[in-house]
N, C-alpha and C positions, 0 to 999 in steps of 0.2 A: 129566448122567446119562442123560437121554433125548433128547439132541440128535443131529441128523444129523452126518455127517462125510464126508470124502473119504478113501478107502482104496484107491486104484487105480480106483475108481468111486464115484460119489455114493451114499451110503447114507442114505436118508431115515428119519426117526424122528418124534417128536412135536413137535419144535421144531428148525428147521434154520437154519443160517447162510445169509446171502444168496448165498454162492457156489454152493450147490446148489439153490436155489429154495425157495419157501414151501410146496410141497405136502408134506403129512405122509404117513406110512405109511398112515394111515386114508384120506386123500384118494385116494392111488394105488390102494389096495385096492378101494375102492368103485367107482372108475372102471373098474378091471380087471374086476370082477364084472359091471358093466353092459355093457361093450364085448364081453365074451367069452361072455355067457350063452347064445348060440345055437351056439357052437363047442365049448365045453369042458363036461365032465361036472360036474354040481353038486357032486359030492364034491371035486373039485379046487378049484372056486371058493369053496365054503363053508369049506374048511379050510386055505386058503393066504392068505398076505399078501404084498403087494408091498413090496420094500425099495428098488428102484432101477429106472431105465429106462436102456437102453443108448442109444448115440448115434442109433440109428434109430427110437426110440420103442417099442422092444420091452420089455415088463415083465419084470423079474427078480424071482422070488418064492420064498418058502420054504414047503414043504408041511408037513403035520402031523407028518411024521417028521424034519423039520429039514433035508431035502435042498433044494438050491438049483437052480432051473430058470429058463430063459428061454423065453418064448412069442413066436414070430415072428408079428407082426400080419398080415403079408401072406398067410400060409398056415395059421395056427393050429397049426403044428408046435411041439411042446414038446421041449426038449433039456435034459438034466441038465448043470449046470455044475460042481457040487461036491456031495460027500456031506454037507457041513455048512457053516454060515456061516463058521466058523473057517477051514476049508480054502479057502473062496472068498477070504477076506481074504489068507491066506498066499500064494495063487497069484497074486493081482492087485496086491498092495502091494509097491512097490519102495522100499526104503530109500534115503534121499538119500545 
């Protein structure tokens, strides 16, 4: 019910399988807030939560409106990936 999964990318939750790692959504979010506190506005940091990391260590997060973004750690640039978590999954999940 609150476990992580793989749906085209690793989705972290409160309890994850070993295939995606032990970091919970809380761990990832707290780390994101600490690492980006000097780069991003507090409104973004305080109202978003991290659900995944891409292969390059860039956090993928959901904002207070439910939109999904990626933050590039090298530049601090934020790019919208999808208008919702549902759309993110639909766009990244390939059926077998």
